[in-house]
All heavy atoms as atom14 arrays in JSON, in Angstrom:
{
  "sequence": "MGISEILTVKEVAKLLKTTCQQVRKMIANGELSAVKVGREWRIPLECVKEFFDEQL",
  "atom14_mask": [
    [1, 1, 1, 1, 1, 1, 1, 1, 0, 0, 0, 0, 0, 0],
    [1, 1, 1, 1, 0, 0, 0, 0, 0, 0, 0, 0, 0, 0],
    [1, 1, 1, 1, 1, 1, 1, 1, 0, 0, 0, 0, 0, 0],
    [1, 1, 1, 1, 1, 1, 0, 0, 0, 0, 0, 0, 0, 0],
    [1, 1, 1, 1, 1, 1, 1, 1, 1, 0, 0, 0, 0, 0],
    [1, 1, 1, 1, 1, 1, 1, 1, 0, 0, 0, 0, 0, 0],
    [1, 1, 1, 1, 1, 1, 1, 1, 0, 0, 0, 0, 0, 0],
    [1, 1, 1, 1, 1, 1, 1, 0, 0, 0, 0, 0, 0, 0],
    [1, 1, 1, 1, 1, 1, 1, 0, 0, 0, 0, 0, 0, 0],
    [1, 1, 1, 1, 1, 1, 1, 1, 1, 0, 0, 0, 0, 0],
    [1, 1, 1, 1, 1, 1, 1, 1, 1, 0, 0, 0, 0, 0],
    [1, 1, 1, 1, 1, 1, 1, 0, 0, 0, 0, 0, 0, 0],
    [1, 1, 1, 1, 1, 0, 0, 0, 0, 0, 0, 0, 0, 0],
    [1, 1, 1, 1, 1, 1, 1, 1, 1, 0, 0, 0, 0, 0],
    [1, 1, 1, 1, 1, 1, 1, 1, 0, 0, 0, 0, 0, 0],
    [1, 1, 1, 1, 1, 1, 1, 1, 0, 0, 0, 0, 0, 0],
    [1, 1, 1, 1, 1, 1, 1, 1, 1, 0, 0, 0, 0, 0],
    [1, 1, 1, 1, 1, 1, 1, 0, 0, 0, 0, 0, 0, 0],
    [1, 1, 1, 1, 1, 1, 1, 0, 0, 0, 0, 0, 0, 0],
    [1, 1, 1, 1, 1, 1, 0, 0, 0, 0, 0, 0, 0, 0],
    [1, 1, 1, 1, 1, 1, 1, 1, 1, 0, 0, 0, 0, 0],
    [1, 1, 1, 1, 1, 1, 1, 1, 1, 0, 0, 0, 0, 0],
    [1, 1, 1, 1, 1, 1, 1, 0, 0, 0, 0, 0, 0, 0],
    [1, 1, 1, 1, 1, 1, 1, 1, 1, 1, 1, 0, 0, 0],
    [1, 1, 1, 1, 1, 1, 1, 1, 1, 0, 0, 0, 0, 0],
    [1, 1, 1, 1, 1, 1, 1, 1, 0, 0, 0, 0, 0, 0],
    [1, 1, 1, 1, 1, 1, 1, 1, 0, 0, 0, 0, 0, 0],
    [1, 1, 1, 1, 1, 0, 0, 0, 0, 0, 0, 0, 0, 0],
    [1, 1, 1, 1, 1, 1, 1, 1, 0, 0, 0, 0, 0, 0],
    [1, 1, 1, 1, 0, 0, 0, 0, 0, 0, 0, 0, 0, 0],
    [1, 1, 1, 1, 1, 1, 1, 1, 1, 0, 0, 0, 0, 0],
    [1, 1, 1, 1, 1, 1, 1, 1, 0, 0, 0, 0, 0, 0],
    [1, 1, 1, 1, 1, 1, 0, 0, 0, 0, 0, 0, 0, 0],
    [1, 1, 1, 1, 1, 0, 0, 0, 0, 0, 0, 0, 0, 0],
    [1, 1, 1, 1, 1, 1, 1, 0, 0, 0, 0, 0, 0, 0],
    [1, 1, 1, 1, 1, 1, 1, 1, 1, 0, 0, 0, 0, 0],
    [1, 1, 1, 1, 1, 1, 1, 0, 0, 0, 0, 0, 0, 0],
    [1, 1, 1, 1, 0, 0, 0, 0, 0, 0, 0, 0, 0, 0],
    [1, 1, 1, 1, 1, 1, 1, 1, 1, 1, 1, 0, 0, 0],
    [1, 1, 1, 1, 1, 1, 1, 1, 1, 0, 0, 0, 0, 0],
    [1, 1, 1, 1, 1, 1, 1, 1, 1, 1, 1, 1, 1, 1],
    [1, 1, 1, 1, 1, 1, 1, 1, 1, 1, 1, 0, 0, 0],
    [1, 1, 1, 1, 1, 1, 1, 1, 0, 0, 0, 0, 0, 0],
    [1, 1, 1, 1, 1, 1, 1, 0, 0, 0, 0, 0, 0, 0],
    [1, 1, 1, 1, 1, 1, 1, 1, 0, 0, 0, 0, 0, 0],
    [1, 1, 1, 1, 1, 1, 1, 1, 1, 0, 0, 0, 0, 0],
    [1, 1, 1, 1, 1, 1, 0, 0, 0, 0, 0, 0, 0, 0],
    [1, 1, 1, 1, 1, 1, 1, 0, 0, 0, 0, 0, 0, 0],
    [1, 1, 1, 1, 1, 1, 1, 1, 1, 0, 0, 0, 0, 0],
    [1, 1, 1, 1, 1, 1, 1, 1, 1, 0, 0, 0, 0, 0],
    [1, 1, 1, 1, 1, 1, 1, 1, 1, 1, 1, 0, 0, 0],
    [1, 1, 1, 1, 1, 1, 1, 1, 1, 1, 1, 0, 0, 0],
    [1, 1, 1, 1, 1, 1, 1, 1, 0, 0, 0, 0, 0, 0],
    [1, 1, 1, 1, 1, 1, 1, 1, 1, 0, 0, 0, 0, 0],
    [1, 1, 1, 1, 1, 1, 1, 1, 1, 0, 0, 0, 0, 0],
    [1, 1, 1, 1, 1, 1, 1, 1, 0, 0, 0, 0, 0, 0]
  ],
  "atom14_positions": [
    [[8.1, 5.22, 33.04], [6.9, 4.73, 32.39], [7.28, 3.53, 31.54], [8.21, 3.59, 30.77], [6.3, 5.85, 31.54], [5.14, 5.41, 30.73], [4.13, 6.74, 30.03], [5.27, 7.91, 29.43], [0.0, 0.0, 0.0], [0.0, 0.0, 0.0], [0.0, 0.0, 0.0], [0.0, 0.0, 0.0], [0.0, 0.0, 0.0], [0.0, 0.0, 0.0]],
    [[6.53, 2.47, 31.65], [6.79, 1.26, 30.9], [5.97, 1.17, 29.63], [5.03, 1.91, 29.43], [0.0, 0.0, 0.0], [0.0, 0.0, 0.0], [0.0, 0.0, 0.0], [0.0, 0.0, 0.0], [0.0, 0.0, 0.0], [0.0, 0.0, 0.0], [0.0, 0.0, 0.0], [0.0, 0.0, 0.0], [0.0, 0.0, 0.0], [0.0, 0.0, 0.0]],
    [[6.33, 0.24, 28.79], [5.62, 0.05, 27.52], [4.16, -0.3, 27.75], [3.29, 0.13, 27.02], [6.3, -1.07, 26.69], [7.71, -0.65, 26.3], [5.5, -1.44, 25.47], [7.79, 0.47, 25.31], [0.0, 0.0, 0.0], [0.0, 0.0, 0.0], [0.0, 0.0, 0.0], [0.0, 0.0, 0.0], [0.0, 0.0, 0.0], [0.0, 0.0, 0.0]],
    [[3.85, -1.06, 28.8], [2.46, -1.47, 29.04], [1.57, -0.3, 29.43], [0.36, -0.43, 29.46], [2.42, -2.54, 30.14], [2.89, -2.0, 31.35], [0.0, 0.0, 0.0], [0.0, 0.0, 0.0], [0.0, 0.0, 0.0], [0.0, 0.0, 0.0], [0.0, 0.0, 0.0], [0.0, 0.0, 0.0], [0.0, 0.0, 0.0], [0.0, 0.0, 0.0]],
    [[2.18, 0.87, 29.69], [1.4, 2.04, 30.08], [1.08, 2.94, 28.88], [0.61, 4.04, 29.06], [2.15, 2.82, 31.16], [2.28, 2.01, 32.44], [3.13, 2.72, 33.48], [3.94, 3.59, 33.11], [2.98, 2.4, 34.65], [0.0, 0.0, 0.0], [0.0, 0.0, 0.0], [0.0, 0.0, 0.0], [0.0, 0.0, 0.0], [0.0, 0.0, 0.0]],
    [[1.35, 2.46, 27.68], [1.02, 3.19, 26.46], [-0.18, 2.51, 25.82], [-0.15, 1.31, 25.57], [2.21, 3.2, 25.47], [3.47, 3.75, 26.12], [1.85, 3.96, 24.21], [3.43, 5.22, 26.45], [0.0, 0.0, 0.0], [0.0, 0.0, 0.0], [0.0, 0.0, 0.0], [0.0, 0.0, 0.0], [0.0, 0.0, 0.0], [0.0, 0.0, 0.0]],
    [[-1.23, 3.28, 25.56], [-2.47, 2.71, 25.05], [-2.74, 3.15, 23.61], [-2.32, 4.23, 23.19], [-3.64, 3.15, 25.93], [-3.51, 2.85, 27.42], [-4.65, 3.51, 28.18], [-3.5, 1.36, 27.67], [0.0, 0.0, 0.0], [0.0, 0.0, 0.0], [0.0, 0.0, 0.0], [0.0, 0.0, 0.0], [0.0, 0.0, 0.0], [0.0, 0.0, 0.0]],
    [[-3.48, 2.33, 22.89], [-3.93, 2.68, 21.54], [-5.24, 3.46, 21.65], [-5.87, 3.5, 22.71], [-4.17, 1.43, 20.7], [-5.24, 0.69, 21.29], [-2.92, 0.57, 20.59], [0.0, 0.0, 0.0], [0.0, 0.0, 0.0], [0.0, 0.0, 0.0], [0.0, 0.0, 0.0], [0.0, 0.0, 0.0], [0.0, 0.0, 0.0], [0.0, 0.0, 0.0]],
    [[-5.65, 4.05, 20.56], [-6.93, 4.77, 20.52], [-8.07, 3.81, 20.88], [-8.97, 4.15, 21.65], [-7.17, 5.41, 19.13], [-8.58, 5.92, 18.98], [-6.16, 6.53, 18.91], [0.0, 0.0, 0.0], [0.0, 0.0, 0.0], [0.0, 0.0, 0.0], [0.0, 0.0, 0.0], [0.0, 0.0, 0.0], [0.0, 0.0, 0.0], [0.0, 0.0, 0.0]],
    [[-8.01, 2.61, 20.35], [-9.05, 1.61, 20.61], [-9.13, 1.26, 22.1], [-10.21, 1.15, 22.67], [-8.78, 0.36, 19.77], [-9.88, -0.66, 19.82], [-9.59, -1.81, 18.86], [-10.71, -2.82, 18.87], [-10.48, -3.9, 17.91], [0.0, 0.0, 0.0], [0.0, 0.0, 0.0], [0.0, 0.0, 0.0], [0.0, 0.0, 0.0], [0.0, 0.0, 0.0]],
    [[-7.97, 1.1, 22.74], [-7.95, 0.77, 24.17], [-8.5, 1.92, 25.01], [-9.24, 1.69, 25.97], [-6.52, 0.43, 24.61], [-6.0, -0.86, 24.03], [-4.52, -1.07, 24.23], [-3.75, -0.09, 24.31], [-4.12, -2.26, 24.31], [0.0, 0.0, 0.0], [0.0, 0.0, 0.0], [0.0, 0.0, 0.0], [0.0, 0.0, 0.0], [0.0, 0.0, 0.0]],
    [[-8.16, 3.16, 24.65], [-8.67, 4.32, 25.38], [-10.18, 4.44, 25.18], [-10.92, 4.72, 26.13], [-7.94, 5.61, 24.95], [-8.6, 6.83, 25.58], [-6.48, 5.54, 25.34], [0.0, 0.0, 0.0], [0.0, 0.0, 0.0], [0.0, 0.0, 0.0], [0.0, 0.0, 0.0], [0.0, 0.0, 0.0], [0.0, 0.0, 0.0], [0.0, 0.0, 0.0]],
    [[-10.65, 4.2, 23.96], [-12.08, 4.26, 23.69], [-12.83, 3.25, 24.56], [-13.89, 3.55, 25.11], [-12.35, 4.0, 22.22], [0.0, 0.0, 0.0], [0.0, 0.0, 0.0], [0.0, 0.0, 0.0], [0.0, 0.0, 0.0], [0.0, 0.0, 0.0], [0.0, 0.0, 0.0], [0.0, 0.0, 0.0], [0.0, 0.0, 0.0], [0.0, 0.0, 0.0]],
    [[-12.26, 2.08, 24.72], [-12.88, 1.06, 25.55], [-12.92, 1.49, 27.01], [-13.92, 1.33, 27.7], [-12.14, -0.26, 25.39], [-12.82, -1.43, 26.04], [-12.12, -2.74, 25.72], [-12.83, -3.89, 26.39], [-12.18, -5.17, 26.11], [0.0, 0.0, 0.0], [0.0, 0.0, 0.0], [0.0, 0.0, 0.0], [0.0, 0.0, 0.0], [0.0, 0.0, 0.0]],
    [[-11.8, 2.07, 27.49], [-11.74, 2.56, 28.87], [-12.77, 3.65, 29.14], [-13.41, 3.68, 30.18], [-10.35, 3.13, 29.17], [-9.28, 2.19, 29.63], [-7.96, 2.94, 29.76], [-9.64, 1.54, 30.95], [0.0, 0.0, 0.0], [0.0, 0.0, 0.0], [0.0, 0.0, 0.0], [0.0, 0.0, 0.0], [0.0, 0.0, 0.0], [0.0, 0.0, 0.0]],
    [[-12.91, 4.57, 28.17], [-13.82, 5.71, 28.32], [-15.26, 5.37, 27.9], [-16.13, 6.23, 28.0], [-13.31, 6.91, 27.51], [-11.93, 7.45, 27.9], [-11.57, 8.61, 26.99], [-11.91, 7.87, 29.35], [0.0, 0.0, 0.0], [0.0, 0.0, 0.0], [0.0, 0.0, 0.0], [0.0, 0.0, 0.0], [0.0, 0.0, 0.0], [0.0, 0.0, 0.0]],
    [[-15.44, 4.16, 27.4], [-16.75, 3.72, 26.9], [-17.3, 4.69, 25.85], [-18.42, 5.19, 25.94], [-17.74, 3.56, 28.06], [-17.32, 2.48, 29.04], [-18.39, 2.25, 30.08], [-18.04, 1.41, 31.21], [-17.43, 0.24, 31.22], [0.0, 0.0, 0.0], [0.0, 0.0, 0.0], [0.0, 0.0, 0.0], [0.0, 0.0, 0.0], [0.0, 0.0, 0.0]],
    [[-16.47, 4.94, 24.86], [-16.84, 5.81, 23.76], [-16.26, 5.22, 22.47], [-15.77, 4.1, 22.46], [-16.35, 7.26, 24.01], [-16.91, 8.12, 23.05], [-14.84, 7.36, 24.0], [0.0, 0.0, 0.0], [0.0, 0.0, 0.0], [0.0, 0.0, 0.0], [0.0, 0.0, 0.0], [0.0, 0.0, 0.0], [0.0, 0.0, 0.0], [0.0, 0.0, 0.0]],
    [[-16.31, 5.98, 21.4], [-15.82, 5.49, 20.11], [-14.39, 5.94, 19.85], [-13.91, 6.91, 20.45], [-16.71, 6.02, 18.96], [-16.59, 7.45, 18.93], [-18.16, 5.62, 19.16], [0.0, 0.0, 0.0], [0.0, 0.0, 0.0], [0.0, 0.0, 0.0], [0.0, 0.0, 0.0], [0.0, 0.0, 0.0], [0.0, 0.0, 0.0], [0.0, 0.0, 0.0]],
    [[-13.75, 5.25, 18.92], [-12.4, 5.64, 18.51], [-12.42, 7.03, 17.88], [-11.5, 7.83, 18.09], [-11.84, 4.63, 17.51], [-11.5, 3.01, 18.22], [0.0, 0.0, 0.0], [0.0, 0.0, 0.0], [0.0, 0.0, 0.0], [0.0, 0.0, 0.0], [0.0, 0.0, 0.0], [0.0, 0.0, 0.0], [0.0, 0.0, 0.0], [0.0, 0.0, 0.0]],
    [[-13.47, 7.32, 17.14], [-13.6, 8.63, 16.51], [-13.65, 9.73, 17.57], [-13.02, 10.78, 17.4], [-14.86, 8.67, 15.64], [-15.03, 9.96, 14.88], [-16.27, 9.96, 14.0], [-17.07, 9.04, 14.05], [-16.42, 10.99, 13.21], [0.0, 0.0, 0.0], [0.0, 0.0, 0.0], [0.0, 0.0, 0.0], [0.0, 0.0, 0.0], [0.0, 0.0, 0.0]],
    [[-14.37, 9.51, 18.65], [-14.45, 10.51, 19.72], [-13.1, 10.72, 20.39], [-12.72, 11.84, 20.7], [-15.5, 10.1, 20.76], [-15.67, 11.11, 21.88], [-16.14, 12.47, 21.39], [-16.93, 12.58, 20.45], [-15.62, 13.51, 21.99], [0.0, 0.0, 0.0], [0.0, 0.0, 0.0], [0.0, 0.0, 0.0], [0.0, 0.0, 0.0], [0.0, 0.0, 0.0]],
    [[-12.35, 9.64, 20.58], [-11.02, 9.76, 21.18], [-10.12, 10.58, 20.26], [-9.39, 11.45, 20.72], [-10.4, 8.36, 21.46], [-8.95, 8.48, 21.91], [-11.23, 7.62, 22.51], [0.0, 0.0, 0.0], [0.0, 0.0, 0.0], [0.0, 0.0, 0.0], [0.0, 0.0, 0.0], [0.0, 0.0, 0.0], [0.0, 0.0, 0.0], [0.0, 0.0, 0.0]],
    [[-10.19, 10.34, 18.97], [-9.38, 11.12, 18.01], [-9.77, 12.6, 18.04], [-8.91, 13.48, 17.93], [-9.53, 10.56, 16.6], [-8.8, 9.24, 16.42], [-8.8, 8.77, 14.97], [-8.42, 7.38, 14.89], [-9.26, 6.36, 14.82], [-10.56, 6.57, 14.78], [-8.81, 5.13, 14.77], [0.0, 0.0, 0.0], [0.0, 0.0, 0.0], [0.0, 0.0, 0.0]],
    [[-11.06, 12.89, 18.2], [-11.51, 14.29, 18.32], [-10.95, 14.93, 19.58], [-10.55, 16.08, 19.57], [-13.04, 14.36, 18.35], [-13.7, 14.18, 17.02], [-15.21, 14.31, 17.15], [-15.9, 14.03, 15.84], [-17.38, 14.11, 15.98], [0.0, 0.0, 0.0], [0.0, 0.0, 0.0], [0.0, 0.0, 0.0], [0.0, 0.0, 0.0], [0.0, 0.0, 0.0]],
    [[-10.94, 14.17, 20.67], [-10.4, 14.67, 21.93], [-8.92, 14.98, 21.79], [-8.43, 15.98, 22.33], [-10.63, 13.66, 23.05], [-12.09, 13.48, 23.41], [-12.43, 12.02, 24.39], [-11.5, 12.36, 25.87], [0.0, 0.0, 0.0], [0.0, 0.0, 0.0], [0.0, 0.0, 0.0], [0.0, 0.0, 0.0], [0.0, 0.0, 0.0], [0.0, 0.0, 0.0]],
    [[-8.19, 14.17, 21.05], [-6.77, 14.41, 20.8], [-6.61, 15.67, 19.95], [-5.8, 16.55, 20.26], [-6.11, 13.2, 20.11], [-6.09, 12.0, 21.08], [-4.71, 13.54, 19.63], [-5.72, 10.68, 20.43], [0.0, 0.0, 0.0], [0.0, 0.0, 0.0], [0.0, 0.0, 0.0], [0.0, 0.0, 0.0], [0.0, 0.0, 0.0], [0.0, 0.0, 0.0]],
    [[-7.4, 15.79, 18.89], [-7.32, 16.95, 17.99], [-7.67, 18.25, 18.71], [-7.07, 19.3, 18.43], [-8.26, 16.74, 16.8], [0.0, 0.0, 0.0], [0.0, 0.0, 0.0], [0.0, 0.0, 0.0], [0.0, 0.0, 0.0], [0.0, 0.0, 0.0], [0.0, 0.0, 0.0], [0.0, 0.0, 0.0], [0.0, 0.0, 0.0], [0.0, 0.0, 0.0]],
    [[-8.61, 18.19, 19.66], [-9.04, 19.38, 20.4], [-8.1, 19.71, 21.56], [-8.29, 20.71, 22.24], [-10.45, 19.19, 20.96], [-11.49, 19.13, 19.87], [-11.27, 19.62, 18.77], [-12.62, 18.53, 20.17], [0.0, 0.0, 0.0], [0.0, 0.0, 0.0], [0.0, 0.0, 0.0], [0.0, 0.0, 0.0], [0.0, 0.0, 0.0], [0.0, 0.0, 0.0]],
    [[-7.12, 18.85, 21.82], [-6.19, 19.09, 22.91], [-6.71, 18.66, 24.27], [-6.09, 18.96, 25.29], [0.0, 0.0, 0.0], [0.0, 0.0, 0.0], [0.0, 0.0, 0.0], [0.0, 0.0, 0.0], [0.0, 0.0, 0.0], [0.0, 0.0, 0.0], [0.0, 0.0, 0.0], [0.0, 0.0, 0.0], [0.0, 0.0, 0.0], [0.0, 0.0, 0.0]],
    [[-7.84, 17.98, 24.3], [-8.4, 17.51, 25.57], [-7.6, 16.33, 26.12], [-7.6, 16.09, 27.33], [-9.86, 17.07, 25.38], [-10.8, 18.16, 24.99], [-12.18, 17.62, 24.73], [-12.8, 17.12, 25.68], [-12.64, 17.71, 23.56], [0.0, 0.0, 0.0], [0.0, 0.0, 0.0], [0.0, 0.0, 0.0], [0.0, 0.0, 0.0], [0.0, 0.0, 0.0]],
    [[-6.98, 15.59, 25.23], [-6.25, 14.38, 25.61], [-4.89, 14.41, 24.91], [-4.81, 14.57, 23.69], [-7.05, 13.16, 25.17], [-6.6, 11.78, 25.63], [-6.61, 11.69, 27.16], [-7.52, 10.72, 25.06], [0.0, 0.0, 0.0], [0.0, 0.0, 0.0], [0.0, 0.0, 0.0], [0.0, 0.0, 0.0], [0.0, 0.0, 0.0], [0.0, 0.0, 0.0]],
    [[-3.82, 14.3, 25.69], [-2.47, 14.32, 25.13], [-2.14, 12.96, 24.5], [-2.5, 11.92, 25.06], [-1.45, 14.62, 26.22], [-1.69, 15.89, 26.76], [0.0, 0.0, 0.0], [0.0, 0.0, 0.0], [0.0, 0.0, 0.0], [0.0, 0.0, 0.0], [0.0, 0.0, 0.0], [0.0, 0.0, 0.0], [0.0, 0.0, 0.0], [0.0, 0.0, 0.0]],
    [[-1.47, 13.01, 23.36], [-1.11, 11.78, 22.67], [0.11, 12.02, 21.79], [0.47, 13.17, 21.52], [-2.28, 11.3, 21.81], [0.0, 0.0, 0.0], [0.0, 0.0, 0.0], [0.0, 0.0, 0.0], [0.0, 0.0, 0.0], [0.0, 0.0, 0.0], [0.0, 0.0, 0.0], [0.0, 0.0, 0.0], [0.0, 0.0, 0.0], [0.0, 0.0, 0.0]],
    [[0.73, 10.94, 21.36], [1.89, 11.0, 20.48], [1.58, 10.19, 19.24], [1.05, 9.08, 19.33], [3.13, 10.38, 21.19], [4.32, 10.35, 20.27], [3.44, 11.14, 22.46], [0.0, 0.0, 0.0], [0.0, 0.0, 0.0], [0.0, 0.0, 0.0], [0.0, 0.0, 0.0], [0.0, 0.0, 0.0], [0.0, 0.0, 0.0], [0.0, 0.0, 0.0]],
    [[1.89, 10.76, 18.09], [1.64, 10.05, 16.85], [2.86, 9.2, 16.51], [3.98, 9.7, 16.46], [1.35, 11.03, 15.71], [0.7, 10.36, 14.54], [-0.06, 11.36, 13.71], [-0.94, 10.62, 12.73], [-1.76, 11.5, 11.96], [0.0, 0.0, 0.0], [0.0, 0.0, 0.0], [0.0, 0.0, 0.0], [0.0, 0.0, 0.0], [0.0, 0.0, 0.0]],
    [[2.62, 7.91, 16.34], [3.68, 6.96, 15.97], [3.3, 6.42, 14.6], [2.36, 5.64, 14.47], [3.78, 5.82, 17.01], [4.87, 4.84, 16.6], [4.04, 6.37, 18.4], [0.0, 0.0, 0.0], [0.0, 0.0, 0.0], [0.0, 0.0, 0.0], [0.0, 0.0, 0.0], [0.0, 0.0, 0.0], [0.0, 0.0, 0.0], [0.0, 0.0, 0.0]],
    [[4.02, 6.88, 13.59], [3.65, 6.52, 12.22], [2.32, 7.18, 11.89], [2.18, 8.39, 11.98], [0.0, 0.0, 0.0], [0.0, 0.0, 0.0], [0.0, 0.0, 0.0], [0.0, 0.0, 0.0], [0.0, 0.0, 0.0], [0.0, 0.0, 0.0], [0.0, 0.0, 0.0], [0.0, 0.0, 0.0], [0.0, 0.0, 0.0], [0.0, 0.0, 0.0]],
    [[1.32, 6.36, 11.58], [-0.01, 6.88, 11.26], [-1.0, 6.74, 12.41], [-2.16, 7.12, 12.27], [-0.56, 6.13, 10.04], [0.24, 6.4, 8.77], [-0.26, 5.6, 7.6], [-1.69, 5.78, 7.42], [-2.44, 5.06, 6.6], [-1.89, 4.1, 5.89], [-3.73, 5.28, 6.49], [0.0, 0.0, 0.0], [0.0, 0.0, 0.0], [0.0, 0.0, 0.0]],
    [[-0.53, 6.19, 13.52], [-1.44, 5.91, 14.63], [-1.08, 6.7, 15.88], [0.07, 7.07, 16.09], [-1.4, 4.41, 14.95], [-1.85, 3.55, 13.8], [-1.81, 2.07, 14.14], [-1.57, 1.73, 15.3], [-2.01, 1.28, 13.21], [0.0, 0.0, 0.0], [0.0, 0.0, 0.0], [0.0, 0.0, 0.0], [0.0, 0.0, 0.0], [0.0, 0.0, 0.0]],
    [[-2.08, 6.97, 16.71], [-1.89, 7.68, 17.96], [-1.63, 6.7, 19.1], [-2.2, 5.61, 19.12], [-3.13, 8.5, 18.3], [-3.33, 9.68, 17.42], [-4.19, 9.78, 16.37], [-2.64, 10.92, 17.47], [-4.08, 11.01, 15.78], [-3.13, 11.73, 16.44], [-1.64, 11.42, 18.31], [-2.66, 13.02, 16.22], [-1.18, 12.71, 18.08], [-1.69, 13.5, 17.05]],
    [[-0.78, 7.13, 20.04], [-0.54, 6.38, 21.27], [-0.75, 7.33, 22.43], [-0.28, 8.48, 22.39], [0.89, 5.82, 21.32], [1.16, 4.77, 20.26], [0.31, 3.52, 20.49], [0.6, 2.47, 19.52], [-0.14, 2.23, 18.46], [-1.2, 2.97, 18.21], [0.16, 1.25, 17.64], [0.0, 0.0, 0.0], [0.0, 0.0, 0.0], [0.0, 0.0, 0.0]],
    [[-1.46, 6.87, 23.44], [-1.83, 7.71, 24.56], [-1.26, 7.1, 25.85], [-1.58, 5.97, 26.19], [-3.37, 7.83, 24.69], [-3.98, 8.35, 23.39], [-3.74, 8.74, 25.84], [-4.53, 7.31, 22.5], [0.0, 0.0, 0.0], [0.0, 0.0, 0.0], [0.0, 0.0, 0.0], [0.0, 0.0, 0.0], [0.0, 0.0, 0.0], [0.0, 0.0, 0.0]],
    [[-0.41, 7.86, 26.55], [0.09, 7.36, 27.84], [-1.06, 7.24, 28.84], [-1.95, 8.09, 28.89], [1.08, 8.44, 28.28], [1.44, 9.17, 27.03], [0.22, 9.11, 26.17], [0.0, 0.0, 0.0], [0.0, 0.0, 0.0], [0.0, 0.0, 0.0], [0.0, 0.0, 0.0], [0.0, 0.0, 0.0], [0.0, 0.0, 0.0], [0.0, 0.0, 0.0]],
    [[-1.06, 6.18, 29.62], [-2.09, 5.96, 30.63], [-2.17, 7.15, 31.58], [-3.25, 7.55, 32.01], [-1.82, 4.66, 31.4], [-2.84, 4.28, 32.47], [-4.24, 4.14, 31.87], [-2.42, 3.0, 33.16], [0.0, 0.0, 0.0], [0.0, 0.0, 0.0], [0.0, 0.0, 0.0], [0.0, 0.0, 0.0], [0.0, 0.0, 0.0], [0.0, 0.0, 0.0]],
    [[-1.03, 7.75, 31.88], [-0.99, 8.91, 32.78], [-1.82, 10.07, 32.21], [-2.49, 10.79, 32.96], [0.46, 9.36, 33.0], [0.61, 10.4, 34.07], [0.14, 9.96, 35.44], [0.32, 8.79, 35.8], [-0.42, 10.81, 36.16], [0.0, 0.0, 0.0], [0.0, 0.0, 0.0], [0.0, 0.0, 0.0], [0.0, 0.0, 0.0], [0.0, 0.0, 0.0]],
    [[-1.84, 10.24, 30.9], [-2.63, 11.3, 30.27], [-4.13, 11.03, 30.4], [-4.92, 11.95, 30.56], [-2.24, 11.47, 28.81], [-0.57, 12.1, 28.6], [0.0, 0.0, 0.0], [0.0, 0.0, 0.0], [0.0, 0.0, 0.0], [0.0, 0.0, 0.0], [0.0, 0.0, 0.0], [0.0, 0.0, 0.0], [0.0, 0.0, 0.0], [0.0, 0.0, 0.0]],
    [[-4.5, 9.77, 30.35], [-5.92, 9.4, 30.53], [-6.32, 9.71, 31.97], [-7.39, 10.26, 32.22], [-6.16, 7.91, 30.2], [-7.61, 7.53, 30.47], [-5.8, 7.63, 28.75], [0.0, 0.0, 0.0], [0.0, 0.0, 0.0], [0.0, 0.0, 0.0], [0.0, 0.0, 0.0], [0.0, 0.0, 0.0], [0.0, 0.0, 0.0], [0.0, 0.0, 0.0]],
    [[-5.44, 9.4, 32.93], [-5.72, 9.7, 34.34], [-5.84, 11.2, 34.56], [-6.73, 11.67, 35.28], [-4.61, 9.13, 35.23], [-4.62, 7.62, 35.3], [-3.47, 7.11, 36.14], [-3.42, 5.59, 36.16], [-2.26, 5.09, 36.91], [0.0, 0.0, 0.0], [0.0, 0.0, 0.0], [0.0, 0.0, 0.0], [0.0, 0.0, 0.0], [0.0, 0.0, 0.0]],
    [[-4.96, 11.99, 33.93], [-5.02, 13.44, 34.04], [-6.33, 13.98, 33.47], [-6.92, 14.9, 34.02], [-3.84, 14.09, 33.31], [-2.52, 13.93, 34.03], [-1.36, 14.45, 33.21], [-1.58, 15.16, 32.21], [-0.21, 14.11, 33.58], [0.0, 0.0, 0.0], [0.0, 0.0, 0.0], [0.0, 0.0, 0.0], [0.0, 0.0, 0.0], [0.0, 0.0, 0.0]],
    [[-6.77, 13.41, 32.35], [-8.05, 13.81, 31.75], [-9.19, 13.63, 32.74], [-10.02, 14.51, 32.92], [-8.3, 13.01, 30.47], [-9.66, 13.24, 29.89], [-9.96, 14.39, 29.19], [-10.68, 12.3, 30.06], [-11.22, 14.61, 28.66], [-11.93, 12.51, 29.54], [-12.21, 13.66, 28.85], [0.0, 0.0, 0.0], [0.0, 0.0, 0.0], [0.0, 0.0, 0.0]],
    [[-9.22, 12.48, 33.42], [-10.26, 12.21, 34.42], [-10.18, 13.21, 35.56], [-11.19, 13.72, 36.02], [-10.14, 10.78, 34.97], [-10.9, 9.78, 34.16], [-10.22, 8.84, 33.41], [-12.28, 9.77, 34.14], [-10.91, 7.9, 32.66], [-12.98, 8.85, 33.4], [-12.29, 7.91, 32.65], [0.0, 0.0, 0.0], [0.0, 0.0, 0.0], [0.0, 0.0, 0.0]],
    [[-8.96, 13.49, 36.04], [-8.78, 14.43, 37.15], [-9.3, 15.82, 36.79], [-9.91, 16.5, 37.64], [-7.32, 14.49, 37.57], [-6.84, 13.22, 38.25], [-7.71, 12.42, 38.69], [-5.61, 13.03, 38.32], [0.0, 0.0, 0.0], [0.0, 0.0, 0.0], [0.0, 0.0, 0.0], [0.0, 0.0, 0.0], [0.0, 0.0, 0.0], [0.0, 0.0, 0.0]],
    [[-9.07, 16.26, 35.55], [-9.53, 17.56, 35.11], [-11.04, 17.64, 35.02], [-11.63, 18.7, 35.19], [-8.92, 17.91, 33.76], [-7.43, 18.16, 33.82], [-6.81, 18.32, 32.46], [-7.53, 18.27, 31.43], [-5.57, 18.48, 32.39], [0.0, 0.0, 0.0], [0.0, 0.0, 0.0], [0.0, 0.0, 0.0], [0.0, 0.0, 0.0], [0.0, 0.0, 0.0]],
    [[-11.69, 16.51, 34.74], [-13.14, 16.49, 34.57], [-13.88, 16.51, 35.9], [-15.04, 16.86, 35.96], [-13.56, 15.26, 33.77], [-12.97, 15.18, 32.38], [-13.25, 16.4, 31.54], [-14.37, 16.86, 31.43], [-12.21, 16.97, 30.96], [0.0, 0.0, 0.0], [0.0, 0.0, 0.0], [0.0, 0.0, 0.0], [0.0, 0.0, 0.0], [0.0, 0.0, 0.0]],
    [[-13.21, 16.13, 36.98], [-13.87, 16.06, 38.29], [-13.88, 17.39, 38.99], [-13.21, 18.26, 38.83], [-13.16, 15.02, 39.18], [-13.22, 13.6, 38.64], [-12.42, 12.68, 39.56], [-14.64, 13.09, 38.55], [0.0, 0.0, 0.0], [0.0, 0.0, 0.0], [0.0, 0.0, 0.0], [0.0, 0.0, 0.0], [0.0, 0.0, 0.0], [0.0, 0.0, 0.0]]
  ]
}
């Protein structure tokens, strides 16, 4: 996995067409896997793809 495959909360929110707050709730609820780096969350693109696969 490369660096370009790590997304911020804002980037994921844009992809999912939702808010940053909703993405953070999804992380807190365990719906979306993420890693906390300092004070901010980072989400691997693969985890976003897995989220979509689970929803279908």
